[in-house]
Every structure is written in structure tokens, then in C-alpha cells.
C-alpha positions as CSV (number, residue, x, y, z in Angstrom):
1,M,6.7,17.7,39.0
2,A,4.9,14.5,38.0
3,L,3.2,14.8,34.7
4,R,0.1,12.7,34.2
5,V,-2.2,12.7,31.2
6,N,-4.7,10.2,29.8
7,L,-3.7,9.4,26.3
8,S,-5.1,6.1,25.0
9,L,-3.1,3.8,22.7
10,H,-4.4,0.8,20.9
11,P,-2.7,-2.6,21.5
12,K,-0.1,-2.4,18.8
13,Q,0.8,1.1,19.7
14,M,1.2,-0.1,23.3
15,E,3.5,-2.9,22.2
16,V,5.9,-0.2,20.8
17,Y,5.4,2.0,23.8
18,K,6.4,-0.7,26.3
19,S,9.6,-1.6,24.4
20,K,12.9,-1.0,26.3
21,A,14.9,-0.6,23.1
22,R,17.0,2.5,22.8
23,F,16.2,2.8,19.1
24,R,12.7,1.9,17.9
25,V,11.6,1.7,14.2
26,V,7.9,1.6,13.3
27,V,6.9,0.9,9.7
28,A,3.1,1.3,9.5
29,G,0.3,1.9,7.0
30,R,-1.4,5.3,6.7
31,R,-3.7,6.3,9.5
32,W,-2.3,3.6,11.8
33,G,-1.5,6.2,14.4
34,K,2.3,6.6,14.1
35,S,2.2,10.3,15.0
36,A,-0.2,9.7,17.9
37,L,2.2,7.2,19.3
38,S,5.1,9.6,19.0
39,R,3.1,12.3,20.7
40,V,2.5,10.0,23.7
41,L,6.1,9.1,23.9
42,M,7.2,12.7,23.8
43,I,4.9,13.5,26.7
44,K,6.2,10.5,28.6
45,H,9.8,11.6,28.3
46,A,8.8,15.2,29.2
47,Q,8.1,13.9,32.7
48,V,11.9,13.9,33.4
49,R,13.2,17.2,34.5
50,N,15.3,19.3,32.2
51,T,15.1,17.0,29.2
52,L,15.3,18.1,25.6
53,I,12.9,16.4,23.2
54,W,12.9,16.9,19.5
55,Y,10.3,16.0,16.9
56,V,11.7,16.1,13.4
57,A,9.7,15.9,10.2
58,P,11.0,16.2,6.6
59,T,10.2,19.9,6.6
60,Y,9.5,22.6,9.2
61,R,6.1,23.1,7.6
62,M,5.2,19.4,7.9
63,A,6.3,19.4,11.5
64,K,3.9,22.2,12.3
65,Q,1.0,20.6,10.3
66,I,1.4,17.1,11.6
67,M,2.2,17.7,15.3
68,W,2.1,21.2,16.7
69,R,-1.6,21.8,17.4
70,D,-2.4,18.2,18.5
71,L,0.7,18.3,20.8
72,L,-0.4,21.6,22.4
73,D,-3.9,20.2,23.0
74,A,-2.5,17.1,24.6
75,I,-0.5,18.9,27.2
76,P,-2.5,20.4,30.1
77,R,-2.1,24.2,30.4
78,K,-0.8,24.0,33.9
79,W,2.3,22.1,32.8
80,I,3.3,24.7,30.3
81,K,5.6,27.6,31.3
82,K,6.0,29.2,27.9
83,V,5.1,28.5,24.2
84,N,7.1,30.0,21.3
85,E,5.0,29.7,18.1
86,T,7.8,31.0,15.9
87,T,10.3,28.4,16.9
88,L,7.7,25.7,17.6
89,S,9.0,25.3,21.2
90,I,7.2,24.3,24.4
91,Y,8.8,25.0,27.7
92,L,7.4,23.0,30.7
93,V,7.5,24.0,34.3
94,N,9.8,21.1,35.2
95,G,12.5,22.4,32.9
96,A,11.8,20.0,30.0
97,R,11.6,21.4,26.5
98,I,9.8,20.0,23.4
99,E,10.8,21.4,20.0
100,L,9.6,20.7,16.5
101,K,12.1,20.8,13.6
102,G,12.4,20.3,9.9
103,A,15.1,18.0,8.3
104,D,15.2,20.2,5.2
105,K,17.7,22.5,7.0
106,A,19.9,19.8,8.5
107,D,22.8,22.1,9.5
108,S,20.6,23.9,11.9
109,L,20.1,20.6,13.8
110,R,23.7,20.2,14.9
111,G,25.4,20.7,18.2
112,V,22.8,20.0,20.9
113,G,22.3,17.2,23.4
114,I,18.9,15.5,22.9
115,H,17.4,13.1,25.3
116,F,14.5,11.8,23.1
117,L,14.2,12.2,19.4
118,V,11.3,11.4,17.0
119,L,11.9,11.2,13.3
120,D,8.5,11.2,11.6
121,E,8.1,10.2,7.9
122,F,11.7,9.1,8.0
123,Q,11.5,7.6,4.6
124,D,11.3,11.1,3.1
125,M,14.4,12.4,4.8
126,S,18.0,12.1,3.8
127,E,19.8,9.2,5.4
128,D,22.7,11.6,6.3
129,T,20.3,13.7,8.4
130,W,20.3,10.8,10.9
131,K,23.8,9.4,10.5
132,Q,25.8,12.6,10.3
133,V,23.6,15.2,12.0
134,L,21.2,13.8,14.6
135,R,22.9,10.6,15.8
136,P,25.8,12.6,17.4
137,T,23.3,14.6,19.4
138,L,22.3,11.5,21.4
139,A,25.9,10.6,22.2
140,D,26.6,12.6,25.4
141,T,23.0,12.2,26.8
142,G,22.6,8.5,26.0
143,G,19.4,9.7,24.3
144,K,16.8,7.5,22.7
145,A,15.1,7.7,19.3
146,I,12.0,6.4,17.4
147,F,11.8,6.3,13.6
148,I,8.3,6.2,12.1
149,G,7.3,6.0,8.5
150,T,5.6,4.4,5.6
151,P,7.7,2.3,3.2
152,R,9.2,3.9,0.2
153,A,10.9,1.0,-1.6
154,Y,14.0,-0.5,0.1
155,N,15.5,2.8,1.2
156,H,17.2,3.8,4.5
157,L,14.0,3.2,6.5
158,Y,14.2,-0.4,5.4
159,E,17.9,-0.6,6.5
160,L,17.0,0.6,10.0
161,Y,14.0,-1.8,10.1
162,K,16.4,-4.6,9.4
163,L,18.6,-3.6,12.4
164,G,15.5,-3.9,14.6
165,Q,14.9,-7.4,13.3
166,D,18.3,-8.6,14.5
167,K,17.7,-10.8,17.5
168,N,21.0,-9.9,19.1
169,K,20.2,-6.2,18.9
170,V,16.7,-6.8,20.3
171,L,18.1,-8.8,23.2
172,S,20.6,-6.1,24.0
173,E,17.8,-3.5,24.0
174,Q,19.6,-1.5,21.3
175,W,17.2,-1.8,18.4
176,E,13.7,-3.2,17.8
177,S,11.4,-2.8,14.9
178,W,7.8,-3.5,13.9
179,Q,5.7,-3.6,10.7
180,F,2.0,-2.9,11.1
181,P,-0.6,-2.6,8.3
182,T,-3.4,-0.1,8.7
183,I,-5.9,-2.9,9.5
184,T,-4.2,-3.4,12.9
185,S,-5.5,-0.1,14.1
186,P,-9.0,-0.5,15.6
187,F,-9.8,3.1,14.9
188,I,-10.0,2.7,11.1
189,P,-13.2,1.1,9.8
190,L,-12.7,-1.9,7.5
191,S,-15.0,-0.2,5.0
192,E,-12.5,2.7,4.7
193,I,-9.7,0.3,4.0
194,E,-11.7,-1.5,1.4
195,A,-12.6,1.8,-0.2
196,A,-8.9,2.6,-0.5
197,R,-8.2,-0.8,-2.0
198,N,-10.7,-0.1,-4.7
199,D,-9.4,3.4,-5.4
200,M,-5.7,2.7,-5.5
201,S,-3.3,0.6,-7.6
202,E,-2.2,-2.6,-6.1
203,K,1.3,-1.4,-5.5
204,D,0.2,1.9,-3.9
205,F,-2.2,0.1,-1.6
206,Q,0.5,-2.4,-0.5
207,Q,2.9,0.4,0.3
208,E,0.5,2.9,1.9
209,F,-1.9,0.7,3.8
210,E,-0.2,-2.7,4.1
211,A,3.2,-1.1,5.0
212,S,4.9,-3.4,2.5
213,F,8.4,-2.8,1.3
214,I,8.0,-3.1,-2.5
215,T,9.8,-1.9,-5.5
216,M,8.8,1.5,-6.8
217,A,6.6,1.9,-9.9
218,G,8.2,3.3,-13.0
219,R,11.7,2.1,-12.1
220,V,14.4,2.8,-14.7
221,Y,16.5,-0.3,-13.6
222,Y,13.5,-2.6,-13.3
223,P,15.4,-6.0,-13.3
224,F,17.3,-5.0,-10.2
225,D,16.4,-7.1,-7.1
226,R,18.6,-6.8,-4.1
227,R,17.7,-10.4,-3.1
228,E,19.3,-11.6,-6.4
229,H,22.0,-9.0,-7.2
230,V,23.4,-7.9,-3.8
231,G,25.8,-9.9,-1.6
232,K,29.5,-10.2,-0.7
233,Y,31.5,-9.5,-3.9
234,P,34.9,-8.4,-2.6
235,F,37.7,-6.5,-4.4
236,N,40.4,-8.7,-6.0
237,P,43.7,-6.9,-6.4
238,R,44.8,-9.3,-9.1
239,L,42.0,-8.5,-11.5
240,T,41.4,-5.6,-13.9
241,I,39.7,-2.5,-12.3
242,W,37.1,-0.4,-14.2
243,I,35.9,2.8,-12.6
244,G,32.8,4.5,-13.9
245,M,32.5,8.2,-13.0
246,D,29.8,10.8,-12.9
247,F,30.9,14.4,-12.6
248,N,27.9,15.8,-10.8
249,I,29.3,18.1,-8.1
250,D,27.0,17.0,-5.3
251,P,27.7,14.2,-5.2
252,M,30.7,13.2,-7.2
253,S,30.2,9.5,-7.8
254,A,32.5,6.6,-8.8
255,V,31.6,2.9,-9.1
256,I,34.5,0.3,-8.9
257,L,33.9,-2.6,-11.2
258,Q,35.9,-5.8,-11.8
259,P,35.2,-8.3,-14.7
260,Q,35.3,-11.8,-13.4
261,P,36.8,-15.0,-14.9
262,N,33.3,-16.5,-15.1
263,G,32.1,-13.6,-17.3
264,E,30.2,-11.7,-14.6
265,L,30.9,-8.1,-13.8
266,W,31.1,-7.2,-10.1
267,A,30.6,-3.8,-8.5
268,V,33.0,-4.2,-5.6
269,D,33.0,-0.8,-4.1
270,E,32.0,2.9,-4.6
271,V,33.4,6.3,-3.8
272,V,30.8,9.1,-3.3
273,L,31.9,12.6,-2.3
274,F,29.4,15.3,-1.4
275,G,30.1,19.0,-2.1
276,S,33.3,17.9,-3.9
277,N,35.1,18.4,-7.2
278,T,37.2,16.4,-9.7
279,E,40.5,17.1,-8.0
280,E,39.2,15.6,-4.7
281,M,37.7,12.6,-6.5
282,S,41.0,12.0,-8.4
283,A,42.9,12.1,-5.1
284,A,40.5,9.8,-3.4
285,L,40.8,7.2,-6.2
286,D,44.6,7.5,-6.3
287,K,44.8,7.0,-2.5
288,K,42.6,3.9,-2.9
289,F,44.3,2.3,-5.9
290,W,47.9,3.6,-5.9
291,R,49.2,0.1,-5.8
292,E,47.0,-1.1,-8.6
293,Q,46.9,2.0,-10.8
294,K,48.3,0.2,-13.8
295,Q,45.3,-2.1,-13.7
296,V,42.8,0.9,-13.6
297,T,40.8,2.2,-16.5
298,L,38.5,5.2,-16.0
299,Y,35.2,5.5,-17.7
300,P,34.1,9.0,-17.1
301,D,31.0,10.9,-18.2
302,P,31.9,12.1,-21.7
303,A,30.8,15.6,-20.8
304,G,34.0,15.8,-18.7
305,G,36.0,16.3,-21.8
306,Q,34.3,19.6,-22.6
307,R,33.7,21.2,-19.2
308,Q,36.4,23.9,-18.5
309,H,37.7,24.7,-15.0
310,A,39.3,27.8,-13.7
311,R,42.7,27.1,-15.1
312,G,41.3,26.1,-18.5
313,E,41.7,22.3,-18.0
314,T,38.9,19.8,-18.3
315,D,37.8,17.1,-15.9
316,L,39.7,14.6,-18.0
317,D,42.9,16.7,-17.9
318,I,42.6,16.7,-14.1
319,L,42.3,12.9,-14.0
320,R,45.4,12.6,-16.2
321,E,47.3,14.9,-14.0
322,G,46.3,12.6,-11.1
323,G,48.2,9.8,-12.7
324,F,45.3,8.0,-14.5
325,K,46.5,7.3,-18.0
326,K,43.9,4.8,-19.2
327,I,40.7,6.7,-19.8
328,K,37.9,5.4,-22.1
329,Y,34.9,7.4,-23.1
330,R,32.8,8.2,-26.2
331,R,33.2,11.5,-28.0
332,K,29.5,12.1,-27.5
333,N,27.4,11.2,-24.6
334,P,25.6,7.9,-25.4
335,L,21.8,8.1,-25.4
336,V,20.4,7.6,-22.0
337,V,18.2,4.8,-23.3
338,N,21.2,2.9,-24.6
339,R,23.1,3.3,-21.3
340,V,20.0,2.2,-19.3
341,N,19.3,-0.8,-21.6
342,A,22.9,-1.9,-21.4
343,V,22.8,-1.9,-17.6
344,N,19.4,-3.7,-17.5
345,R,20.7,-6.4,-19.8
346,M,23.6,-7.0,-17.5
347,L,21.2,-7.1,-14.5
348,K,19.1,-9.8,-16.2
349,T,19.0,-11.0,-19.8
350,A,15.7,-12.1,-21.5
351,A,16.8,-15.6,-20.7
352,G,17.1,-14.8,-17.0
353,T,20.9,-14.8,-16.8
354,I,22.4,-12.4,-14.3
355,K,25.8,-10.9,-15.3
356,L,26.1,-8.0,-12.8
357,R,26.6,-8.5,-9.1
358,I,26.9,-5.7,-6.5
359,D,28.7,-5.8,-3.2
360,E,26.5,-4.9,-0.2
361,K,28.7,-1.9,0.8
362,C,27.7,-0.1,-2.4
363,K,24.8,1.6,-0.7
364,H,24.5,4.6,-3.0
365,L,24.5,2.4,-6.1
366,I,21.9,0.0,-4.6
367,N,19.7,3.0,-3.8
368,A,20.2,4.4,-7.3
369,L,19.2,1.1,-9.0
370,E,16.2,0.7,-6.8
371,Q,14.9,4.2,-6.6
372,T,15.7,5.9,-9.9
373,I,12.3,6.3,-11.7
374,Y,10.9,7.8,-14.9
375,K,8.8,10.9,-14.8
376,K,5.2,9.8,-14.9
377,G,4.0,9.0,-18.4
378,T,7.4,9.5,-20.0
379,K,10.7,7.8,-20.6
380,E,12.6,10.8,-19.1
381,V,14.5,10.0,-15.9
382,D,13.1,11.9,-12.9
383,K,16.1,13.6,-11.3
384,D,14.2,15.4,-8.5
385,A,15.2,12.9,-5.9
386,G,18.9,13.1,-6.8
387,V,19.6,9.4,-6.4
388,E,20.6,8.5,-10.0
389,H,24.3,9.5,-10.0
390,S,25.8,6.2,-9.0
391,A,23.7,4.4,-11.6
392,D,24.9,6.9,-14.2
393,A,28.5,6.2,-13.2
394,L,27.8,2.4,-13.5
395,G,26.3,2.9,-17.0
396,Y,29.3,4.6,-18.7
397,P,31.7,1.5,-18.6
398,I,28.9,-1.0,-19.2
399,E,27.6,0.9,-22.2
400,L,31.1,0.9,-23.7
401,E,32.1,-2.6,-22.9
402,Y,28.8,-4.4,-23.2
403,P,26.8,-2.3,-25.7
404,V,23.3,-3.4,-26.6
405,R,23.6,-4.7,-30.1
406,K,21.4,-3.0,-32.7
407,V,19.4,-5.5,-34.7
408,E,19.0,-4.6,-38.4
409,V,15.8,-5.8,-39.9
410,V,16.5,-7.1,-43.4
411,G,13.2,-8.8,-44.1
412,I,9.9,-9.8,-42.6
413,S,8.5,-13.3,-42.6
414,L,4.7,-13.5,-42.6
């Protein structure tokens, strides 16, 4: 059966449509037409017999709201064999199947062979949904995927966008990416864009309509800039090793630090374990540093000295049993503001000096420094996104070894 349907695309959408890249990444402003483009691509791939096509949004409800009705309206009735409203599945007469899914239940997405995959609003999904769950579903079919979204700081959407800017990957037709502001869509009146510009903050407008990767508002670690702080800062087995640890169960986070002869502090590596526990983290660190264990000092969350486990031991007891004898921590958890201020001062002093460098493989730490924000209108860290744990782990050794000096005011000059 040959499927034919008249679905118009504007020139920039057509540029993406014609790409031969296996993996396409579209970063575009609001109302540019990202979902319309993905709808046309799904119908194109549905022309091949017995193909499986998935559209995945951050939640099942969003998938239904964004795509379901418009997709049904775009497919002629005579092509459709059966529709299942409960599972959001469309069965076509040529054996092809289109299904809508939510990334909020990632485990339900495993174990199928997909021929074409759309990940919509990818910036709001977990990075692991793609890497650990959905990427394997394309392996045996040689399937293709398109990632579409609007920037949310320099998160995993940005990382995939960078892959599509690599000339070698474009030439090999593996990856290609585009960045389109809303103004490139001929369907949005300029007056509407100008109205939005007047109604929104500058940063919000740049992110939502200009599709710009910018730093998030209200950032806790505001001096951090990956262009200045991130690079190649490798582990040196001859130097002292500091390990900051956060005991949150999901994930357990450790940051590997090394003070440098020039006075800088380098974050050279990280260990992040999801759904784990202190015993597994201790074993992972022992496996990584068994040769250098005498050089290692652990800086755990002070709460680990009080939390009791099944056998009555604390997190710190478990670490000592794992062979780590040098453990430094405060009896009481330092104030969050002191820990944050100590990290921020290492990132950049008032004089502009950078004392903290971060190796590019510390992905979770980079995300934490970039995306941890305060709750709006407060100085309370917003933990809803769950990205702060590696930054917390970083803060424990820095607050102890480089505390922000308290200034005592003894007089006032007028």
C-alpha cells in the first residue's frame, strides 16, 4: 500500500525533513512547528510495511494532548485498520503501527524493536530514558530517531545538539542538528512575537522564542560557566585524593577531587550510582582507588554519622569497614548557604580568579552546577528536579578545606 497525504511544511521544516541523518536534533522556539514536523515524519515512515513508530513525550498525558488528535486527523480513514484509544495505538492496513508513549514510565518502554522514534520536549526527559532505555530499541532494526525540544540551559538536549554540529558525524549521516528561532516560521505573525517579547523577561524570551541555550535564572552556583570551568583535567595518581560524598539513595553521588600544585582544585572524576546504597558506593570507590587508598580522604555528608542501617552501623561505619580510614566531616551539617558560598568562591572570586576546574567527564556534576536553582522568591534550594546531589557532594570537602571566612565588623567609618 502506498500512503500519500498532503501535509505542508515551511522551508526550515523541509530542511530537516530532507536530511539523511540517522539521528536528527531540532532545537526550536515555541510554536515553530516541531510537533507538526514530527507528525509528517511519522506518517512518512508509516509508508513502509510492518514498521513500528513511537512518539514519546515526557508524560503519557502530554503525548495524548500534543499529538493524538492531530495525528488521527492527519491520517486518512481508509489507511487505518484499528485505533486503540486506551493504549494510544494506530494500526494501519499495511501492517505499520504508530504508538504514543510517556517517558515518565521508562521501564515500560524496554524490549521492543523500533524503526522510527520521536522524542518530543526532550529537554524535559531524563537523559537515561534515551541512553539506557530507548537507544537499544533501535539497534536490531537500524532505526532512526528525531529529538525535538526547546532549550533548558545546557542539559542533555544541548549535548545531543553538539553531536549534530560535528562535521564528521554530519558527513557520515549519523547526526545532524539545527537551531531555529520562532521567527523562522512563516506561520507566526511578527506582532505575536513582539507581544511575547514585551510580556516576558529577556532570559525567558531568549530561551522560549529564540531557542537560545542560556543559563537558568535563579541558579545556586551562578559563577559556573562550562566555557570557563570545564575541560580536560585528568586524574594524577601521585597527588592527594579527596572524595566528597552525598548519601542520597537515588542516586548515591561521589565527586573525586585533587588539589593541584598551582593552588587550584580539580574535579577529575565522579561516581554516581542509581538505586544504590553505601556498601555499593564503598565497593565502587575501593575498586577504583585500591592502589591509592592511602592517599584518599573521604568527605561525606555529616548526616551519615547518624543514620542507622539494619545491623546498627552508620554510613561512616560502612565506609571504615570498606578500608577507608581517613574520613573528615563536621559534627553538624554546615549551613547550606555556607557550603554554597564556599563552592561559588572557588568557582570565581570577586577578583575574577578561578580556583575550581572540572573534567568534562563529570557530567552529573556539570549538570548540578548548571541546573540547581532556588525556589522562586527564596534562598531555599529547589530539589524537585533532583539534580543537586553531585553539587552537594562537591560542597562537603570544599566547605571544610576552603571555608568562607567570616568577617567581624569592629567599627564603622563614615
